[in-house]
PDBQT receptor file of N, H, CA, C and O in Angstrom, charges set to zero:
ATOM      1  N   MET A   1     106.931  96.964 120.438  1.00  0.00    +0.000 N 
ATOM      2  CA  MET A   1     105.409  97.405 119.674  1.00  0.00    +0.000 C 
ATOM      3  C   MET A   1     106.326  97.412 118.141  1.00  0.00    +0.000 C 
ATOM      4  O   MET A   1     107.472  97.862 118.101  1.00  0.00    +0.000 OA
ATOM      5  N   ALA A   2     105.552  96.787 116.801  1.00  0.00    +0.000 N 
ATOM      6  H   ALA A   2     104.621  96.422 116.833  1.00  0.00    +0.000 HD
ATOM      7  CA  ALA A   2     106.239  97.129 115.620  1.00  0.00    +0.000 C 
ATOM      8  C   ALA A   2     105.025  98.169 115.217  1.00  0.00    +0.000 C 
ATOM      9  O   ALA A   2     103.836  98.045 115.511  1.00  0.00    +0.000 OA
ATOM     10  N   GLY A   3     105.460  98.908 114.690  1.00  0.00    +0.000 N 
ATOM     11  H   GLY A   3     106.426  99.009 114.450  1.00  0.00    +0.000 HD
ATOM     12  CA  GLY A   3     104.686 100.005 113.680  1.00  0.00    +0.000 C 
ATOM     13  C   GLY A   3     104.093  99.654 112.761  1.00  0.00    +0.000 C 
ATOM     14  O   GLY A   3     104.238  98.432 112.810  1.00  0.00    +0.000 OA
ATOM     15  N   PRO A   4     103.416  99.902 111.798  1.00  0.00    +0.000 N 
ATOM     16  CA  PRO A   4     102.152  99.866 110.908  1.00  0.00    +0.000 C 
ATOM     17  C   PRO A   4     103.673  98.699 109.278  1.00  0.00    +0.000 C 
ATOM     18  O   PRO A   4     104.894  98.850 109.292  1.00  0.00    +0.000 OA
ATOM     19  N   VAL A   5     103.218  98.158 108.684  1.00  0.00    +0.000 N 
ATOM     20  H   VAL A   5     102.226  98.035 108.673  1.00  0.00    +0.000 HD
ATOM     21  CA  VAL A   5     103.751  98.045 107.240  1.00  0.00    +0.000 C 
ATOM     22  C   VAL A   5     103.944  99.058 106.580  1.00  0.00    +0.000 C 
ATOM     23  O   VAL A   5     102.983  99.808 106.404  1.00  0.00    +0.000 OA
ATOM     24  N   LEU A   6     104.898  99.305 106.163  1.00  0.00    +0.000 N 
ATOM     25  H   LEU A   6     105.678  98.695 106.306  1.00  0.00    +0.000 HD
ATOM     26  CA  LEU A   6     104.710 100.110 105.389  1.00  0.00    +0.000 C 
ATOM     27  C   LEU A   6     104.817  99.336 103.594  1.00  0.00    +0.000 C 
ATOM     28  O   LEU A   6     105.428  98.290 103.376  1.00  0.00    +0.000 OA
ATOM     29  N   GLU A   7     103.980 100.252 102.364  1.00  0.00    +0.000 N 
ATOM     30  H   GLU A   7     103.483 101.102 102.541  1.00  0.00    +0.000 HD
ATOM     31  CA  GLU A   7     104.764  99.286 100.971  1.00  0.00    +0.000 C 
ATOM     32  C   GLU A   7     104.753 100.316 100.180  1.00  0.00    +0.000 C 
ATOM     33  O   GLU A   7     104.311 101.340 100.701  1.00  0.00    +0.000 OA
ATOM     34  N   VAL A   8     105.010 100.377  99.352  1.00  0.00    +0.000 N 
ATOM     35  H   VAL A   8     105.370  99.546  98.928  1.00  0.00    +0.000 HD
ATOM     36  CA  VAL A   8     105.595 100.718  98.421  1.00  0.00    +0.000 C 
ATOM     37  C   VAL A   8     105.653 100.122  96.915  1.00  0.00    +0.000 C 
ATOM     38  O   VAL A   8     106.504  99.241  96.796  1.00  0.00    +0.000 OA
ATOM     39  N   SER A   9     105.122 100.341  96.065  1.00  0.00    +0.000 N 
ATOM     40  H   SER A   9     104.431 101.057  96.162  1.00  0.00    +0.000 HD
ATOM     41  CA  SER A   9     105.134  99.783  94.557  1.00  0.00    +0.000 C 
ATOM     42  C   SER A   9     105.448 100.211  93.533  1.00  0.00    +0.000 C 
ATOM     43  O   SER A   9     105.409 101.429  93.703  1.00  0.00    +0.000 OA
ATOM     44  N   THR A  10     105.752 100.014  92.516  1.00  0.00    +0.000 N 
ATOM     45  H   THR A  10     105.784  99.024  92.378  1.00  0.00    +0.000 HD
ATOM     46  CA  THR A  10     106.121 100.453  91.076  1.00  0.00    +0.000 C 
ATOM     47  C   THR A  10     104.902 100.754  90.716  1.00  0.00    +0.000 C 
ATOM     48  O   THR A  10     104.693 101.770  90.053  1.00  0.00    +0.000 OA
ATOM     49  N   ASP A  11     103.592  99.662  91.211  1.00  0.00    +0.000 N 
ATOM     50  H   ASP A  11     103.762  98.836  91.749  1.00  0.00    +0.000 HD
ATOM     51  CA  ASP A  11     102.197 100.411  90.133  1.00  0.00    +0.000 C 
ATOM     52  C   ASP A  11     101.772 101.540  89.537  1.00  0.00    +0.000 C 
ATOM     53  O   ASP A  11     101.212 101.616  88.443  1.00  0.00    +0.000 OA
ATOM     54  N   SER A  12     102.221 102.972  90.742  1.00  0.00    +0.000 N 
ATOM     55  H   SER A  12     102.675 102.910  91.630  1.00  0.00    +0.000 HD
ATOM     56  CA  SER A  12     102.040 103.844  90.152  1.00  0.00    +0.000 C 
ATOM     57  C   SER A  12     102.408 104.799  89.591  1.00  0.00    +0.000 C 
ATOM     58  O   SER A  12     101.974 105.938  89.423  1.00  0.00    +0.000 OA
ATOM     59  N   VAL A  13     103.687 103.974  89.159  1.00  0.00    +0.000 N 
ATOM     60  H   VAL A  13     104.039 103.048  89.295  1.00  0.00    +0.000 HD
ATOM     61  CA  VAL A  13     104.386 104.610  88.369  1.00  0.00    +0.000 C 
ATOM     62  C   VAL A  13     104.591 104.618  87.088  1.00  0.00    +0.000 C 
ATOM     63  O   VAL A  13     105.544 103.840  87.082  1.00  0.00    +0.000 OA
ATOM     64  N   PRO A  14     104.418 104.928  85.858  1.00  0.00    +0.000 N 
ATOM     65  CA  PRO A  14     104.631 104.629  84.604  1.00  0.00    +0.000 C 
ATOM     66  C   PRO A  14     105.692 103.576  84.452  1.00  0.00    +0.000 C 
ATOM     67  O   PRO A  14     106.789 103.359  84.966  1.00  0.00    +0.000 OA
ATOM     68  N   ALA A  15     104.953 103.022  83.569  1.00  0.00    +0.000 N 
ATOM     69  H   ALA A  15     104.061 103.199  83.151  1.00  0.00    +0.000 HD
ATOM     70  CA  ALA A  15     106.011 101.628  83.242  1.00  0.00    +0.000 C 
ATOM     71  C   ALA A  15     107.369 102.369  82.813  1.00  0.00    +0.000 C 
ATOM     72  O   ALA A  15     108.371 102.203  83.507  1.00  0.00    +0.000 OA
ATOM     73  N   PRO A  16     107.413 103.301  81.508  1.00  0.00    +0.000 N 
ATOM     74  CA  PRO A  16     109.196 104.005  81.160  1.00  0.00    +0.000 C 
ATOM     75  C   PRO A  16     109.844 104.041  82.291  1.00  0.00    +0.000 C 
ATOM     76  O   PRO A  16     111.073 103.972  82.290  1.00  0.00    +0.000 OA
ATOM     77  N   ASP A  17     108.964 104.180  83.708  1.00  0.00    +0.000 N 
ATOM     78  H   ASP A  17     107.965 104.236  83.709  1.00  0.00    +0.000 HD
ATOM     79  CA  ASP A  17     110.240 105.233  84.863  1.00  0.00    +0.000 C 
ATOM     80  C   ASP A  17     110.201 103.950  85.967  1.00  0.00    +0.000 C 
ATOM     81  O   ASP A  17     110.725 103.977  87.080  1.00  0.00    +0.000 OA
ATOM     82  N   ARG A  18     109.595 103.043  85.494  1.00  0.00    +0.000 N 
ATOM     83  H   ARG A  18     109.169 103.022  84.590  1.00  0.00    +0.000 HD
ATOM     84  CA  ARG A  18     109.151 102.053  87.039  1.00  0.00    +0.000 C 
ATOM     85  C   ARG A  18     110.872 101.994  87.297  1.00  0.00    +0.000 C 
ATOM     86  O   ARG A  18     111.401 102.572  88.246  1.00  0.00    +0.000 OA
ATOM     87  N   PHE A  19     111.666 101.153  86.229  1.00  0.00    +0.000 N 
ATOM     88  H   PHE A  19     111.235 100.684  85.458  1.00  0.00    +0.000 HD
ATOM     89  CA  PHE A  19     112.990 100.889  86.729  1.00  0.00    +0.000 C 
ATOM     90  C   PHE A  19     113.883 102.007  86.916  1.00  0.00    +0.000 C 
ATOM     91  O   PHE A  19     114.399 101.687  87.987  1.00  0.00    +0.000 OA
ATOM     92  N   GLY A  20     114.325 102.929  86.640  1.00  0.00    +0.000 N 
ATOM     93  H   GLY A  20     113.906 103.188  85.770  1.00  0.00    +0.000 HD
ATOM     94  CA  GLY A  20     114.537 104.190  87.518  1.00  0.00    +0.000 C 
ATOM     95  C   GLY A  20     114.224 105.058  89.144  1.00  0.00    +0.000 C 
ATOM     96  O   GLY A  20     114.807 105.791  89.943  1.00  0.00    +0.000 OA
ATOM     97  N   TRP A  21     112.725 104.294  88.913  1.00  0.00    +0.000 N 
ATOM     98  H   TRP A  21     112.251 103.699  88.264  1.00  0.00    +0.000 HD
ATOM     99  CA  TRP A  21     112.805 105.329  90.535  1.00  0.00    +0.000 C 
ATOM    100  C   TRP A  21     112.674 103.808  91.436  1.00  0.00    +0.000 C 
ATOM    101  O   TRP A  21     112.709 103.865  92.666  1.00  0.00    +0.000 OA
ATOM    102  N   TRP A  22     112.540 102.608  90.806  1.00  0.00    +0.000 N 
ATOM    103  H   TRP A  22     112.512 102.562  89.807  1.00  0.00    +0.000 HD
ATOM    104  CA  TRP A  22     112.769 102.043  91.716  1.00  0.00    +0.000 C 
ATOM    105  C   TRP A  22     114.718 102.144  91.837  1.00  0.00    +0.000 C 
ATOM    106  O   TRP A  22     115.266 102.325  92.924  1.00  0.00    +0.000 OA
ATOM    107  N   ALA A  23     115.262 102.036  90.927  1.00  0.00    +0.000 N 
ATOM    108  H   ALA A  23     114.817 101.889  90.044  1.00  0.00    +0.000 HD
ATOM    109  CA  ALA A  23     116.600 102.257  91.653  1.00  0.00    +0.000 C 
ATOM    110  C   ALA A  23     116.943 103.319  92.266  1.00  0.00    +0.000 C 
ATOM    111  O   ALA A  23     117.658 103.086  93.241  1.00  0.00    +0.000 OA
ATOM    112  N   GLU A  24     116.706 104.440  92.074  1.00  0.00    +0.000 N 
ATOM    113  H   GLU A  24     116.125 104.629  91.282  1.00  0.00    +0.000 HD
ATOM    114  CA  GLU A  24     116.585 105.343  93.225  1.00  0.00    +0.000 C 
ATOM    115  C   GLU A  24     115.949 105.048  94.550  1.00  0.00    +0.000 C 
ATOM    116  O   GLU A  24     116.589 105.094  95.601  1.00  0.00    +0.000 OA
ATOM    117  N   MET A  25     114.722 104.756  94.481  1.00  0.00    +0.000 N 
ATOM    118  H   MET A  25     114.203 104.719  93.628  1.00  0.00    +0.000 HD
ATOM    119  CA  MET A  25     113.730 104.379  95.897  1.00  0.00    +0.000 C 
ATOM    120  C   MET A  25     115.413 103.840  97.086  1.00  0.00    +0.000 C 
ATOM    121  O   MET A  25     115.881 104.232  98.154  1.00  0.00    +0.000 OA
ATOM    122  N   VAL A  26     115.703 102.978  96.246  1.00  0.00    +0.000 N 
ATOM    123  H   VAL A  26     115.323 102.659  95.378  1.00  0.00    +0.000 HD
ATOM    124  CA  VAL A  26     116.661 101.429  96.681  1.00  0.00    +0.000 C 
ATOM    125  C   VAL A  26     117.758 101.965  97.338  1.00  0.00    +0.000 C 
ATOM    126  O   VAL A  26     118.117 101.905  98.514  1.00  0.00    +0.000 OA
ATOM    127  N   GLY A  27     118.465 102.779  95.842  1.00  0.00    +0.000 N 
ATOM    128  H   GLY A  27     118.173 102.827  94.887  1.00  0.00    +0.000 HD
ATOM    129  CA  GLY A  27     119.757 103.734  96.543  1.00  0.00    +0.000 C 
ATOM    130  C   GLY A  27     119.459 104.585  97.691  1.00  0.00    +0.000 C 
ATOM    131  O   GLY A  27     120.183 104.547  98.686  1.00  0.00    +0.000 OA
ATOM    132  N   ASN A  28     118.232 105.509  97.603  1.00  0.00    +0.000 N 
ATOM    133  H   ASN A  28     117.644 105.540  96.795  1.00  0.00    +0.000 HD
ATOM    134  CA  ASN A  28     118.368 106.048  98.323  1.00  0.00    +0.000 C 
ATOM    135  C   ASN A  28     117.446 106.157 100.255  1.00  0.00    +0.000 C 
ATOM    136  O   ASN A  28     117.526 107.102 101.041  1.00  0.00    +0.000 OA
ATOM    137  N   GLU A  29     116.790 105.019 100.417  1.00  0.00    +0.000 N 
ATOM    138  H   GLU A  29     116.725 104.252  99.779  1.00  0.00    +0.000 HD
ATOM    139  CA  GLU A  29     116.240 104.128 101.218  1.00  0.00    +0.000 C 
ATOM    140  C   GLU A  29     116.992 102.831 101.886  1.00  0.00    +0.000 C 
ATOM    141  O   GLU A  29     116.318 102.280 102.756  1.00  0.00    +0.000 OA
ATOM    142  N   VAL A  30     118.016 102.373 101.677  1.00  0.00    +0.000 N 
ATOM    143  H   VAL A  30     118.563 102.821 100.970  1.00  0.00    +0.000 HD
ATOM    144  CA  VAL A  30     118.287 100.902 101.929  1.00  0.00    +0.000 C 
ATOM    145  C   VAL A  30     119.945 101.461 101.503  1.00  0.00    +0.000 C 
ATOM    146  O   VAL A  30     120.191 102.197 102.458  1.00  0.00    +0.000 OA
ATOM    147  N   MET A  31     120.851 101.487 100.833  1.00  0.00    +0.000 N 
ATOM    148  H   MET A  31     120.651 100.888 100.057  1.00  0.00    +0.000 HD
ATOM    149  CA  MET A  31     122.191 101.858 100.095  1.00  0.00    +0.000 C 
ATOM    150  C   MET A  31     122.341 101.893  98.590  1.00  0.00    +0.000 C 
ATOM    151  O   MET A  31     121.546 101.562  97.710  1.00  0.00    +0.000 OA
ATOM    152  N   PRO A  32     123.866 102.498  98.505  1.00  0.00    +0.000 N 
ATOM    153  CA  PRO A  32     124.248 103.024  97.343  1.00  0.00    +0.000 C 
ATOM    154  C   PRO A  32     124.093 101.881  96.611  1.00  0.00    +0.000 C 
ATOM    155  O   PRO A  32     124.194 100.713  96.987  1.00  0.00    +0.000 OA
ATOM    156  N   VAL A  33     123.851 102.298  95.588  1.00  0.00    +0.000 N 
ATOM    157  H   VAL A  33     123.769 103.247  95.283  1.00  0.00    +0.000 HD
ATOM    158  CA  VAL A  33     123.495 100.830  94.470  1.00  0.00    +0.000 C 
ATOM    159  C   VAL A  33     123.561 101.179  93.135  1.00  0.00    +0.000 C 
ATOM    160  O   VAL A  33     122.914 102.183  92.837  1.00  0.00    +0.000 OA
ATOM    161  N   THR A  34     124.086 100.697  92.367  1.00  0.00    +0.000 N 
ATOM    162  H   THR A  34     124.611  99.881  92.609  1.00  0.00    +0.000 HD
ATOM    163  CA  THR A  34     123.957 100.516  90.566  1.00  0.00    +0.000 C 
ATOM    164  C   THR A  34     123.253  99.640  90.471  1.00  0.00    +0.000 C 
ATOM    165  O   THR A  34     123.439  98.820  91.369  1.00  0.00    +0.000 OA
ATOM    166  N   VAL A  35     122.502  99.387  89.804  1.00  0.00    +0.000 N 
ATOM    167  H   VAL A  35     122.351 100.053  89.074  1.00  0.00    +0.000 HD
ATOM    168  CA  VAL A  35     121.745  98.193  89.082  1.00  0.00    +0.000 C 
ATOM    169  C   VAL A  35     121.454  98.658  87.334  1.00  0.00    +0.000 C 
ATOM    170  O   VAL A  35     121.371  99.706  86.693  1.00  0.00    +0.000 OA
ATOM    171  N   ARG A  36     121.388  97.539  87.130  1.00  0.00    +0.000 N 
ATOM    172  H   ARG A  36     121.455  96.687  87.650  1.00  0.00    +0.000 HD
ATOM    173  CA  ARG A  36     120.802  97.438  85.295  1.00  0.00    +0.000 C 
ATOM    174  C   ARG A  36     120.256  95.885  84.995  1.00  0.00    +0.000 C 
ATOM    175  O   ARG A  36     120.647  94.730  85.167  1.00  0.00    +0.000 OA
ATOM    176  N   SER A  37     119.133  96.574  84.449  1.00  0.00    +0.000 N 
ATOM    177  H   SER A  37     118.815  97.512  84.309  1.00  0.00    +0.000 HD
ATOM    178  CA  SER A  37     117.989  95.299  83.545  1.00  0.00    +0.000 C 
ATOM    179  C   SER A  37     118.094  95.170  81.750  1.00  0.00    +0.000 C 
ATOM    180  O   SER A  37     117.951  95.940  80.800  1.00  0.00    +0.000 OA
ATOM    181  N   ALA A  38     118.280  94.366  81.861  1.00  0.00    +0.000 N 
ATOM    182  H   ALA A  38     118.396  93.741  82.632  1.00  0.00    +0.000 HD
ATOM    183  CA  ALA A  38     117.862  94.192  80.175  1.00  0.00    +0.000 C 
ATOM    184  C   ALA A  38     116.546  93.645  80.561  1.00  0.00    +0.000 C 
ATOM    185  O   ALA A  38     116.428  92.593  79.933  1.00  0.00    +0.000 OA
ATOM    186  N   HIS A  39     115.050  93.933  81.601  1.00  0.00    +0.000 N 
ATOM    187  H   HIS A  39     115.146  94.787  82.112  1.00  0.00    +0.000 HD
ATOM    188  CA  HIS A  39     114.045  93.802  80.835  1.00  0.00    +0.000 C 
ATOM    189  C   HIS A  39     113.513  95.076  82.638  1.00  0.00    +0.000 C 
ATOM    190  O   HIS A  39     112.930  94.864  83.702  1.00  0.00    +0.000 OA
ATOM    191  N   ALA A  40     114.215  96.351  81.932  1.00  0.00    +0.000 N 
ATOM    192  H   ALA A  40     114.688  96.523  81.068  1.00  0.00    +0.000 HD
ATOM    193  CA  ALA A  40     113.968  97.737  82.710  1.00  0.00    +0.000 C 
ATOM    194  C   ALA A  40     112.047  98.333  81.998  1.00  0.00    +0.000 C 
ATOM    195  O   ALA A  40     111.153  98.755  82.731  1.00  0.00    +0.000 OA
ATOM    196  N   ALA A  41     111.989  98.234  81.124  1.00  0.00    +0.000 N 
ATOM    197  H   ALA A  41     112.716  97.891  80.528  1.00  0.00    +0.000 HD
ATOM    198  CA  ALA A  41     110.984  98.231  80.084  1.00  0.00    +0.000 C 
ATOM    199  C   ALA A  41     109.784  97.573  80.616  1.00  0.00    +0.000 C 
ATOM    200  O   ALA A  41     108.673  97.994  80.292  1.00  0.00    +0.000 OA
ATOM    201  N   VAL A  42     109.963  96.275  81.645  1.00  0.00    +0.000 N 
ATOM    202  H   VAL A  42     110.866  95.933  81.908  1.00  0.00    +0.000 HD
ATOM    203  CA  VAL A  42     108.860  95.446  81.335  1.00  0.00    +0.000 C 
ATOM    204  C   VAL A  42     108.902  95.512  83.525  1.00  0.00    +0.000 C 
ATOM    205  O   VAL A  42     108.132  94.807  84.177  1.00  0.00    +0.000 OA
ATOM    206  N   PHE A  43     109.849  96.397  84.147  1.00  0.00    +0.000 N 
ATOM    207  H   PHE A  43     110.474  96.970  83.618  1.00  0.00    +0.000 HD
ATOM    208  CA  PHE A  43     110.405  95.732  85.551  1.00  0.00    +0.000 C 
ATOM    209  C   PHE A  43     108.756  96.114  86.627  1.00  0.00    +0.000 C 
ATOM    210  O   PHE A  43     107.819  96.899  86.476  1.00  0.00    +0.000 OA
ATOM    211  N   GLN A  44     109.010  95.381  87.367  1.00  0.00    +0.000 N 
ATOM    212  H   GLN A  44     109.771  94.744  87.489  1.00  0.00    +0.000 HD
ATOM    213  CA  GLN A  44     108.203  95.561  88.374  1.00  0.00    +0.000 C 
ATOM    214  C   GLN A  44     108.758  95.640  89.816  1.00  0.00    +0.000 C 
ATOM    215  O   GLN A  44     109.945  95.326  89.907  1.00  0.00    +0.000 OA
ATOM    216  N   GLY A  45     108.093  96.020  91.032  1.00  0.00    +0.000 N 
ATOM    217  H   GLY A  45     107.128  96.274  90.958  1.00  0.00    +0.000 HD
ATOM    218  CA  GLY A  45     108.547  95.790  92.498  1.00  0.00    +0.000 C 
ATOM    219  C   GLY A  45     108.137  96.675  93.091  1.00  0.00    +0.000 C 
ATOM    220  O   GLY A  45     108.043  97.900  93.020  1.00  0.00    +0.000 OA
ATOM    221  N   ARG A  46     107.725  95.307  94.149  1.00  0.00    +0.000 N 
ATOM    222  H   ARG A  46     107.802  94.312  94.207  1.00  0.00    +0.000 HD
ATOM    223  CA  ARG A  46     107.331  96.421  95.641  1.00  0.00    +0.000 C 
ATOM    224  C   ARG A  46     108.482  95.720  97.157  1.00  0.00    +0.000 C 
ATOM    225  O   ARG A  46     109.296  94.818  97.357  1.00  0.00    +0.000 OA
ATOM    226  N   ALA A  47     107.790  96.927  97.930  1.00  0.00    +0.000 N 
ATOM    227  H   ALA A  47     107.129  97.660  97.768  1.00  0.00    +0.000 HD
ATOM    228  CA  ALA A  47     108.820  96.557  99.153  1.00  0.00    +0.000 C 
ATOM    229  C   ALA A  47     107.832  97.034  99.839  1.00  0.00    +0.000 C 
ATOM    230  O   ALA A  47     107.080  97.920  99.433  1.00  0.00    +0.000 OA
ATOM    231  N   ASN A  48     107.741  96.273 101.325  1.00  0.00    +0.000 N 
ATOM    232  H   ASN A  48     108.351  95.553 101.654  1.00  0.00    +0.000 HD
ATOM    233  CA  ASN A  48     107.371  96.474 102.644  1.00  0.00    +0.000 C 
ATOM    234  C   ASN A  48     108.447  96.624 103.600  1.00  0.00    +0.000 C 
ATOM    235  O   ASN A  48     109.581  96.186 103.407  1.00  0.00    +0.000 OA
ATOM    236  N   ALA A  49     108.109  97.194 104.540  1.00  0.00    +0.000 N 
ATOM    237  H   ALA A  49     107.188  97.550 104.697  1.00  0.00    +0.000 HD
ATOM    238  CA  ALA A  49     108.446  97.805 105.457  1.00  0.00    +0.000 C 
ATOM    239  C   ALA A  49     107.960  98.063 106.329  1.00  0.00    +0.000 C 
ATOM    240  O   ALA A  49     106.902  98.685 106.230  1.00  0.00    +0.000 OA
ATOM    241  N   VAL A  50     108.608  97.633 107.947  1.00  0.00    +0.000 N 
ATOM    242  H   VAL A  50     109.467  97.128 108.027  1.00  0.00    +0.000 HD
ATOM    243  CA  VAL A  50     107.823  97.955 109.240  1.00  0.00    +0.000 C 
ATOM    244  C   VAL A  50     108.934  98.180 110.120  1.00  0.00    +0.000 C 
ATOM    245  O   VAL A  50     110.041  97.640 110.109  1.00  0.00    +0.000 OA
ATOM    246  N   GLU A  51     108.379  99.230 111.033  1.00  0.00    +0.000 N 
ATOM    247  H   GLU A  51     107.480  99.668 111.042  1.00  0.00    +0.000 HD
ATOM    248  CA  GLU A  51     109.330  99.743 112.146  1.00  0.00    +0.000 C 
ATOM    249  C   GLU A  51     109.391  98.691 113.075  1.00  0.00    +0.000 C 
ATOM    250  O   GLU A  51     108.490  97.856 113.147  1.00  0.00    +0.000 OA
ATOM    251  N   LEU A  52     110.230  98.674 113.677  1.00  0.00    +0.000 N 
ATOM    252  H   LEU A  52     110.963  99.352 113.619  1.00  0.00    +0.000 HD
ATOM    253  CA  LEU A  52     110.231  97.472 115.119  1.00  0.00    +0.000 C 
ATOM    254  C   LEU A  52     111.000  98.465 116.276  1.00  0.00    +0.000 C 
ATOM    255  O   LEU A  52     111.517  99.198 115.433  1.00  0.00    +0.000 OA
ATOM    256  N   PRO A  53     111.391  98.951 117.363  1.00  0.00    +0.000 N 
ATOM    257  CA  PRO A  53     111.661  99.631 118.336  1.00  0.00    +0.000 C 
ATOM    258  C   PRO A  53     113.448  99.835 117.863  1.00  0.00    +0.000 C 
ATOM    259  O   PRO A  53     113.721 101.011 117.622  1.00  0.00    +0.000 OA
ATOM    260  N   ASP A  54     114.325  99.101 117.755  1.00  0.00    +0.000 N 
ATOM    261  H   ASP A  54     114.103  98.146 117.951  1.00  0.00    +0.000 HD
ATOM    262  CA  ASP A  54     115.927  99.436 117.114  1.00  0.00    +0.000 C 
ATOM    263  C   ASP A  54     116.079  99.292 116.046  1.00  0.00    +0.000 C 
ATOM    264  O   ASP A  54     117.182  99.633 115.618  1.00  0.00    +0.000 OA
ATOM    265  N   SER A  55     115.034  98.700 115.029  1.00  0.00    +0.000 N 
ATOM    266  H   SER A  55     114.138  98.424 115.376  1.00  0.00    +0.000 HD
ATOM    267  CA  SER A  55     115.386  98.522 113.559  1.00  0.00    +0.000 C 
ATOM    268  C   SER A  55     114.418  98.399 112.809  1.00  0.00    +0.000 C 
ATOM    269  O   SER A  55     113.309  98.818 113.141  1.00  0.00    +0.000 OA
ATOM    270  N   GLN A  56     114.651  97.789 111.627  1.00  0.00    +0.000 N 
ATOM    271  H   GLN A  56     115.552  97.449 111.357  1.00  0.00    +0.000 HD
ATOM    272  CA  GLN A  56     113.290  97.904 110.423  1.00  0.00    +0.000 C 
ATOM    273  C   GLN A  56     113.508  96.721 110.315  1.00  0.00    +0.000 C 
ATOM    274  O   GLN A  56     114.428  96.160 110.911  1.00  0.00    +0.000 OA
ATOM    275  N   VAL A  57     112.454  95.970 109.300  1.00  0.00    +0.000 N 
ATOM    276  H   VAL A  57     111.707  96.426 108.816  1.00  0.00    +0.000 HD
ATOM    277  CA  VAL A  57     112.213  94.786 108.434  1.00  0.00    +0.000 C 
ATOM    278  C   VAL A  57     111.789  94.823 107.080  1.00  0.00    +0.000 C 
ATOM    279  O   VAL A  57     110.570  94.794 106.908  1.00  0.00    +0.000 OA
ATOM    280  N   ALA A  58     112.532  94.882 106.066  1.00  0.00    +0.000 N 
ATOM    281  H   ALA A  58     113.521  94.906 106.206  1.00  0.00    +0.000 HD
ATOM    282  CA  ALA A  58     112.274  95.135 104.450  1.00  0.00    +0.000 C 
ATOM    283  C   ALA A  58     112.360  93.785 103.787  1.00  0.00    +0.000 C 
ATOM    284  O   ALA A  58     113.233  92.921 103.869  1.00  0.00    +0.000 OA
ATOM    285  N   PHE A  59     111.302  93.819 103.152  1.00  0.00    +0.000 N 
ATOM    286  H   PHE A  59     110.593  94.521 103.086  1.00  0.00    +0.000 HD
ATOM    287  CA  PHE A  59     110.961  92.515 101.913  1.00  0.00    +0.000 C 
ATOM    288  C   PHE A  59     111.222  93.520 100.463  1.00  0.00    +0.000 C 
ATOM    289  O   PHE A  59     110.751  94.644 100.287  1.00  0.00    +0.000 OA
ATOM    290  N   PHE A  60     111.825  92.995  99.819  1.00  0.00    +0.000 N 
ATOM    291  H   PHE A  60     112.208  92.082  99.962  1.00  0.00    +0.000 HD
ATOM    292  CA  PHE A  60     111.522  93.619  98.436  1.00  0.00    +0.000 C 
ATOM    293  C   PHE A  60     111.931  92.211  97.728  1.00  0.00    +0.000 C 
ATOM    294  O   PHE A  60     112.792  91.336  97.811  1.00  0.00    +0.000 OA
ATOM    295  N   GLY A  61     110.723  92.558  96.951  1.00  0.00    +0.000 N 
ATOM    296  H   GLY A  61     110.023  93.269  96.884  1.00  0.00    +0.000 HD
ATOM    297  CA  GLY A  61     110.349  91.594  95.711  1.00  0.00    +0.000 C 
ATOM    298  C   GLY A  61     109.888  92.647  94.140  1.00  0.00    +0.000 C 
ATOM    299  O   GLY A  61     108.946  93.377  93.830  1.00  0.00    +0.000 OA
ATOM    300  N   PHE A  62     111.128  92.196  93.507  1.00  0.00    +0.000 N 
ATOM    301  H   PHE A  62     111.893  91.603  93.759  1.00  0.00    +0.000 HD
ATOM    302  CA  PHE A  62     110.819  92.013  91.428  1.00  0.00    +0.000 C 
ATOM    303  C   PHE A  62     111.305  91.243  91.101  1.00  0.00    +0.000 C 
ATOM    304  O   PHE A  62     111.689  90.206  91.641  1.00  0.00    +0.000 OA
ATOM    305  N   SER A  63     111.406  91.826  89.651  1.00  0.00    +0.000 N 
ATOM    306  H   SER A  63     111.094  92.669  89.213  1.00  0.00    +0.000 HD
ATOM    307  CA  SER A  63     111.308  90.946  88.340  1.00  0.00    +0.000 C 
ATOM    308  C   SER A  63     112.325  90.966  88.138  1.00  0.00    +0.000 C 
ATOM    309  O   SER A  63     113.005  91.714  88.841  1.00  0.00    +0.000 OA
ATOM    310  N   ARG A  64     112.786  90.417  87.413  1.00  0.00    +0.000 N 
ATOM    311  H   ARG A  64     112.234  89.809  86.842  1.00  0.00    +0.000 HD
ATOM    312  CA  ARG A  64     114.300  90.342  86.827  1.00  0.00    +0.000 C 
ATOM    313  C   ARG A  64     115.136  91.759  85.609  1.00  0.00    +0.000 C 
ATOM    314  O   ARG A  64     116.293  91.625  85.209  1.00  0.00    +0.000 OA
TER     315      ARG A  64
């Protein structure tokens, strides 16, 4: 049986902090990464995840 779907997004983060928050979240929760964007000031992102008995499935959607 799968657990509830968890969702996080940049909607609750002040616009100037969204890209940094997203990069840190992905780096902590998925794998270490270094990311850059020429559009960091208008960045938006959303992640959904569900825990399964032996794994986790996640979807990441984000602007460029």
